[in-house]
C-alpha positions in Angstrom: 3.4 -12.5 -16.7 3.2 -10.8 -20.0 0.6 -12.6 -22.5 1.3 -13.1 -26.0 -0.3 -9.3 -27.2 2.0 -7.7 -24.4 -0.9 -7.0 -21.9 0.7 -7.5 -18.1 -0.5 -9.4 -15.4 -0.2 -10.6 -12.3 -0.5 -14.4 -10.8 -3.4 -14.2 -7.8 -3.8 -17.6 -7.2 -2.4 -21.1 -8.8 -4.0 -24.4 -8.7 -3.0 -27.4 -10.6 -4.4 -26.7 -13.7 -5.7 -23.1 -13.6 -3.6 -19.9 -13.1 -5.5 -17.1 -11.8 -4.3 -13.4 -13.2 -4.8 -9.8 -12.6 -4.9 -8.0 -15.4 -3.4 -4.9 -16.1 -4.4 -3.3 -19.2 -7.0 -3.9 -22.0 -8.7 -7.4 -21.0 -10.5 -7.9 -24.4 -7.1 -8.8 -25.7 -6.7 -11.6 -23.6 -8.6 -15.1 -23.7 -8.9 -18.0 -22.0 -6.2 -20.5 -23.0 -3.4 -17.4 -24.1 -0.1 -18.0 -23.7 2.0 -16.3 -21.3 5.2 -15.5 -20.5 6.9 -15.7 -17.1 8.6 -11.9 -16.0 11.0 -14.2 -13.4 10.6 -11.1 -11.4 8.3 -9.7 -8.6 6.4 -7.0 -10.3 8.1 -3.2 -9.9 6.4 0.0 -10.0 8.5 3.6 -10.4 9.0 5.6 -7.3 10.4 8.9 -6.8 9.1 12.4 -6.3 8.5 13.0 -10.3 5.2 11.1 -9.5 4.2 13.5 -7.0 0.8 15.3 -8.6 0.7 13.5 -11.2 -1.9 10.6 -12.4 -0.9 7.1 -13.1 -1.8 3.6 -13.6 -1.0 0.6 -11.2 2.0 0.0 -13.1 3.3 4.0 -13.3 1.9 4.8 -16.9 0.8 8.5 -16.9 -3.1 8.5 -17.7 -3.3 12.7 -16.6 -2.1 13.8 -20.1 0.9 15.7 -19.0 3.7 12.9 -21.1 6.2 10.8 -19.7 7.4 10.9 -16.8 10.9 11.4 -16.0 12.9 11.7 -13.2 12.4 9.3 -11.3 14.2 7.3 -8.5 13.9 3.9 -9.6 11.7 1.3 -9.3 10.6 -0.8 -5.7 8.9 -3.6 -6.3 5.2 -3.7 -5.2 5.2 -6.8 -2.7 8.3 -6.9 0.2 8.8 -8.5 3.2 7.4 -6.4 5.8 10.4 -5.2 8.4 10.2 -6.8 11.6 8.9 -5.2 15.0 12.7 -4.2 16.3 13.6 -2.7 12.9 10.4 -0.1 12.8 10.3 3.3 14.1 8.4 3.6 17.5 5.0 5.4 17.2 6.1 8.5 19.3 3.1 11.0 17.6 -0.6 10.6 18.6 -3.3 11.1 16.3 -5.5 13.3 17.2 -9.0 12.2 16.5 -11.0 15.2 17.4 -13.3 12.9 19.8 -12.0 14.2 23.2 -13.1 10.7 24.6 -11.0 8.6 22.3 -8.1 10.5 22.7 -8.1 10.3 26.3 -9.2 7.1 27.0 -7.8 4.8 23.8 -4.8 7.3 22.4 -4.0 6.0 18.8 -0.3 6.1 17.3 0.3 8.1 14.1 1.1 5.3 11.6 -0.5 2.2 13.6 -3.2 0.9 12.0 -6.8 1.0 14.2 -10.1 -1.4 14.1 -13.4 -0.1 14.1 -15.9 -2.9 14.6 -19.5 -1.9 15.8 -23.4 -2.9 14.6 -24.4 -1.2 12.3 -25.5 2.6 11.9 -23.5 3.1 15.1 -21.0 5.7 14.0 -18.1 3.8 12.9 -17.6 6.2 9.3 -18.3 9.3 11.6 -15.7 8.3 13.8 -13.2 7.6 10.6 -14.3 10.9 8.4 -14.3 12.7 11.5 -10.6 11.8 12.6 -10.1 12.7 8.7 -11.2 15.7 8.8 -9.6 16.6 12.0 -6.2 16.1 10.5 -6.0 19.3 8.7 -6.0 21.3 12.1 -2.7 19.8 12.9 -1.2 18.9 9.1 -1.6 22.8 8.0 
């Protein structure tokens, strides 16, 4: 959606008489009851190699003071339907956590999502941080 002030947003919730909107921009310019215009399409962001190393807003606007970004490969929608399980690449490379017990007993495939659950103060964050730090060995 686009507000009358030009600020853009995306609808995050709808009720019979209220729309909740996530605002991308200055919220001081938006007031309750302002008129909005529906863009009629999914939210899109610029993509491409020219974005590597740049600091951008959620909408792809440069924030690093290095000027406009040129040469983007196009725009992709933010929300897309995930491919079916058969269309995905098989997980064939292990993710080495650096913790031998985990790597041997519960191998994790690179690209998989993994849930780490446990009580407070049992080392969940340590496992995650050790895994992140250990990637330097395998990705240099």
